[in-house]
C-alpha positions in Angstrom: 0.0 0.0 0.0 1.5 3.3 -1.0 -1.3 5.7 0.0 -2.8 6.9 3.2 -6.3 7.8 4.0 -7.5 9.9 7.0 -8.5 7.7 9.9 -6.4 4.7 8.7 -5.0 2.8 11.6 -1.7 0.9 11.9 -0.1 -1.4 14.5 3.4 -2.6 15.2 4.8 -4.7 18.1 8.4 -4.4 19.4 9.8 -7.2 21.6 11.4 -4.7 23.9 9.2 -1.6 23.8 5.7 -3.1 23.3 2.8 -2.4 21.0 2.3 0.9 19.1 -0.6 2.3 17.1 -0.5 4.9 14.4 -3.5 6.9 13.1 -3.3 8.9 9.9 -4.6 12.4 10.8 -3.7 14.3 7.6 -2.9 13.5 4.0 -1.3 15.3 1.1 -0.2 14.6 -2.4 -3.4 12.5 -3.0 -2.6 10.3 -0.1 1.0 9.5 -1.0 2.1 11.5 2.1 0.6 12.2 5.4 0.9 12.8 9.1 0.5 10.0 11.7 0.1 10.2 15.4 1.8 7.3 17.1 0.6 6.1 20.5 1.5 3.3 22.9 -0.9 0.7 24.3 -1.9 3.2 27.0 -3.0 5.7 24.4 -0.1 8.1 25.3 1.2 10.0 22.3 4.9 8.9 21.9 5.7 10.3 18.4 4.5 11.6 15.1 5.5 10.8 11.6 5.2 13.1 8.7 6.3 11.9 5.3 5.5 9.4 2.5 3.6 6.2 2.9 6.5 4.4 1.4 8.9 5.8 4.0 6.5 5.0 6.9 6.1 1.4 5.9 9.9 1.1 5.5 10.4 2.4 9.1 9.0 -0.6 10.8 6.8 -3.7 10.7 3.6 -1.7 10.5 0.4 -3.6 9.6 -3.1 -2.2 8.9 -5.2 -2.4 12.0 -8.9 -2.7 12.4 -10.0 -2.7 16.1 
């Protein structure tokens, strides 16, 4: 997947640091880029990502998530 959509949710799990969730909050360039708020499993904001969908997916083992 090389495009984001607002509200799209992502999940990744790290053996040391735990589970993290990402939610696309803004898109640009017809969804090829966007901003994602990353939270931990306690819903604490721990980071944000702004950039291309390709770079985001290359940054970790992110999987689409449907709660």
